[in-house]
C-alpha positions as CSV (number, residue, x, y, z in Angstrom):
1,M,-2.9,1.3,20.9
2,A,-0.5,-0.9,18.5
3,E,-1.2,-1.9,16.0
4,M,-3.8,-4.7,14.8
5,E,-3.1,-8.0,13.4
6,V,-5.1,-9.4,10.7
7,T,-5.6,-12.6,8.7
8,A,-7.3,-12.8,4.7
9,F,-7.1,-15.2,3.1
10,W,-9.3,-16.3,0.0
11,D,-12.2,-18.5,0.5
12,T,-12.5,-20.6,-3.2
13,E,-15.8,-22.7,-1.8
14,S,-17.9,-19.4,-1.2
15,A,-15.9,-17.5,-3.4
16,V,-15.2,-14.9,-0.8
17,W,-12.5,-13.5,0.9
18,I,-12.1,-13.8,4.8
19,A,-11.0,-11.7,7.5
20,R,-10.9,-12.9,11.7
21,S,-7.8,-12.4,14.1
22,D,-6.9,-14.1,17.1
23,N,-6.0,-10.8,18.6
24,L,-9.8,-9.0,18.0
25,P,-12.6,-12.3,20.1
26,G,-15.3,-11.5,17.4
27,L,-12.7,-10.5,14.5
28,F,-14.7,-12.0,11.2
29,T,-15.4,-11.0,8.4
30,E,-16.3,-11.5,4.6
31,A,-16.9,-9.8,1.7
32,D,-16.0,-10.2,-2.4
33,T,-12.9,-8.5,-3.5
34,L,-10.0,-7.9,-1.3
35,E,-10.4,-4.4,-1.4
36,D,-14.1,-4.9,0.5
37,L,-12.9,-6.7,2.9
38,I,-10.4,-3.6,4.1
39,S,-13.0,-1.0,3.5
40,K,-15.2,-3.4,6.6
41,L,-12.4,-4.1,8.7
42,K,-12.0,0.3,8.6
43,V,-15.2,0.3,10.0
44,L,-16.3,-3.6,12.5
45,I,-12.1,-3.5,13.8
46,P,-12.8,0.4,15.8
47,K,-16.4,-0.6,16.6
48,L,-15.0,-4.2,18.2
49,V,-12.1,-2.2,20.1
50,E,-14.9,0.3,21.3
51,A,-17.1,-2.7,23.0
52,S,-13.7,-4.7,24.9
53,D,-11.8,-0.9,25.4
54,R,-14.3,2.6,26.7
55,N,-11.5,4.5,26.8
56,C,-10.7,3.5,22.6
57,H,-12.2,5.7,19.8
58,G,-11.0,6.3,16.9
59,A,-9.1,4.7,13.8
60,V,-7.4,2.1,14.8
61,P,-4.2,1.1,13.2
62,F,-4.6,-2.4,11.7
63,V,-2.1,-4.4,9.1
64,V,-4.1,-7.4,6.8
65,R,-1.9,-9.9,6.9
66,V,-2.8,-12.2,3.4
67,M,-2.6,-15.4,3.3
68,D,-2.7,-18.8,0.5
69,T,-6.3,-21.0,1.6
70,A,-5.2,-24.1,2.5
71,H,-1.9,-22.2,5.3
72,A,-5.0,-19.7,6.3
73,L,-6.8,-23.3,6.9
74,E,-3.7,-24.6,8.8
75,E,-3.1,-21.7,11.3
76,A,-6.6,-21.4,12.5
77,R,-6.8,-25.7,12.7
78,G,-3.8,-24.8,14.7
79,S,-5.5,-22.2,16.2
80,N,-8.5,-24.2,17.6
81,S,-6.6,-27.3,18.7
82,R,-5.3,-24.1,21.1
83,D,-8.0,-23.9,22.2
84,G,-9.1,-26.0,23.5
85,I,-11.3,-26.4,20.5
């Protein structure tokens, strides 16, 4: 299985780390620390992959790309406009 790319950034308004992925629909989670966020991702990513691909079980390799808030918001807006949102 190919490595999943996850984007993480600090949301100053909510005071939490947020993670999302364009490669894995439904992946959007938050945590108080980056370490807690990664722990959550280790559980969530395999569940979401298994839900969409019944042939995949167990650990799923992923990489977390940490971005500054402004860049992450700009990228998310660009993604939404590409999706027609």
